[in-house]
N, C-alpha and C positions, 0 to 999 in steps of 0.2 A: 448387541452392538458394541464393538471394541473401539479403542482410541483411534484406530486408523480406518474403521469401517463407517463410511458415510452413506450407506445404502438407505434410500428413502428420504434423505435430507435434501433441501433445496437451497441454492446459493445464488447471490448476485455479486458480480465482481465489476467494479467500475474501472474504466481504462484497461479493459481486459483483452484488447486486440493485439497487444505487443508487450514485449519486455516482461517485467515481473507479473503484471496482470494476466498475460496470456499463460505464463508458466503456472500461475496459481489456478486459473480456470481449468487448465488441462489436468493438473494433479487432482483437483477436487473431483473432476469427472471420472478420472481413472479409479478413484476410490469409491465410486458409486453414487456420487451426488448428481442431482440435476442442476445444471449451471447456466445462468443467463449472464451474458457479457453486455454491459452498458458502455457504449463507446461512440465516438464521432464517426468511426468507420466500421460499423457492425458487419458489413458485407464481407469483410476479410476473415471473419470467424467461421471456422468449419464445424459441421455437425460432428458429434452430438451437442456441441455448445449452441445455445440459443442467442443469436446476436440481436440486440435491440439498440436503436439509436437513442442517445441521450447526451445532453450537454450539461455537465454538472454546474455550470454557471447559470443555468436556466431552470428555475424551480418547477415550472409546468412540465417540461420534458422529463425531468427526473421522476416526478410523481407518476406520470403516465407510464414510463418504462418500468418502474418498480411494481406498479399495480399489474402491468401486463405480465411480468415474470411470475408474480404470485398467483395470478389467474391461471397461467399455463401450467404451473407446477402444483396447484392446489395448496399453496402456502409458501412461507419463507422462513428459513432457519438460520441462514448465515449471510452476513453482509460483509464484503471486503471493500473498504474505501481505499482504492488504489490510484484513482485518477489524479494526476498532478502535472505541473509544469515546472521547469527549472528556471533559474535566473543567475547570471553572473554579474559581479560588480561589488564595489564598496558601497557604503551607505549613501555616498554622494553621487554615485554613478547611475542609479536607477531613478527615473523620474516618477512623479506621482501616479501617472497612468500605469506604469509597470507595476508599482506597488499594489495598486487597486486590483489589477488583473491577476497577479500571482496569489494574493491573499483571497480573492474571490474564488479562485479555482481550488487552491490547496487547502484552504480552511473552510470557507463557506460551502465548498463542494461536499465536504464531509458532513456538514450540518444538514444540507438539503437532502442528501441521500439517506442519512440516518433518520431524519424526520419523516421521510416518506416511508421508510421500512418499519418503523417502530410499531404501527398498528398490526402489522403482520407478524413481527417478531414476538409480540406479546402473546400470540396464540401458539407459539412453538414450545416444545418441551426441551429443546436444545438450542436456545437462541444465543447467537454470538455475533459480535461485531469486531472486526480486525481492521485497524487503520495502518496504512503504510506511512511510516514516519521516516526518520533518517538519523544517521550519526551527526548530521548538522544540527540536530536539536540539542545536543549535549557537548559538542566539541566546537571550538572556534576554528572555522576553516577560512582561509583567505579567499577573497573575491566571492563570498556567498552570503552577504549580509541579508538581502531580501529573502532568499531561499531558506536561510537558517531561521529567520524570524517566523516564516510560515510553518516550518516544521516544529519549531519550539511551541507554537500555538497548537499544533496537532497533538503533541505529547501531553500538554496540559489539558486539552479538550478530552483526550482519551481518559485521563484520570477523573475528570469531572463527570463524564458520561458514565463511567463505571460506577461511581458513587450514586448517581441519580437512578440507575436502572437495575442495580444488583438485586433489590428486593422484588423486582418484576421477573427475575429469573433470566435476565439478559446480561451476559458477560461482555466486557469491552476491554480490548487490549490493543497494543500496537507493536509493530516490528520496526527496528531501527537498523536498516542496512548500512554497510559501508559503501564504498564505490562498487557498483554492480555493472557487470559486463552486459550492457543493453544497447539498443539502437541509439538511445539518447546520449549515452556516454560516447559512442562511436562518433556521433555528430560533433560533440564537444572536442574530441581528439582531432577530428578532421579539420577543425577551425584553428587548431594550435599551429604556431610557426614550425614546430618540429613534433609531429604526432607520435613518432616512435619514442622520443625522449620524454614526452608527456605521459605516455602509457607506462613507461618504465618508472617514472616518478610516482604515479598512482599505485602501481604494483608495490613499490618499496614502502609506501606509506602504511600499508597494512602488514602486520607482523607475519602473516602467512606468506607474504611475498607475492600475492596474486589478487586479482579482482574477485569479488564474490560473484557466483553464478546466479542467474535468475531462478533456477530450479532450487538452489539452496534457500533463497528467501521464501520461495513458494512453500517449501517443506515446513518452514517455521510458521508461516501464516496458516497452513492447513492444520498443524498441530494445535495452535491457539483456537482455531475455529471449531475443532472437533470435540466430541464428548469426552475424550480422554483428558482434556484440559478443563474438566468441569469445575475444578477448584482454583482456576487461574483467572483472575480479573484485575484490572488496574495495573497491568504489567507492561513494561517496555522491554521487548526481547531483542538484544543486540545480535545482529548477524553481519559481523564486520571484520572477520578474520582477526579478532583481538584488538582492533584499533582503539576502542574506547577504554579498555581496562589494562592493557599490557604496556609496559615501558621497558623494552629490550635494550640491552647494552649493544653498542656497535660490534659487529662481527670482527674477530681478530683477523688481521691481514698477514 
């Protein structure tokens, strides 16, 4: 088995019916893995992916779906905690109900799915958990107070989980994408007063001058999930076009 050969391994991807999750599920499958997608709309998932209904805010549905995936595949080796929701606003603009909803999905959703998967992962020789985090965990972005708080928690949770389970042979990492060209971002742009100007601003915010593609994030997730990253745990891998670390001077005019 090589770093990109996932033949015989089995994976669960939450929120895998669109965007980063779908790109990840498809790439895992292309590399030989058996893949179950846990989503609110599993009917939209095409074979060979296995679509299973689950709501990450509901513990029972998560446990049933994870167990069903493990039963279908004869085990579980990889968990990708990708399901999440966004939120816009300053700390005073999101009410308590919004805070509870976003934290329940983005943070406790990771907890519920991992908790359900751990008994299966402990039986794997290549156990790996990858959480989809965000540049918002490490950079102060305007109008993203609630979302940033949830993703900061995901990054800290990733480190704690990595420490808790490393001696069980379970690696835990996260990816921190910049702004990714996904349906969710398209919806945000569509709600802006000037969608073209907003897209141009998002492109310019990343040193590469463009949005990150879902496939690029998927490639990072699959690397962390696979046996080629066997010595990588407790890591946050930025996939952000250099946004987190680069400080470019303005281009000469």
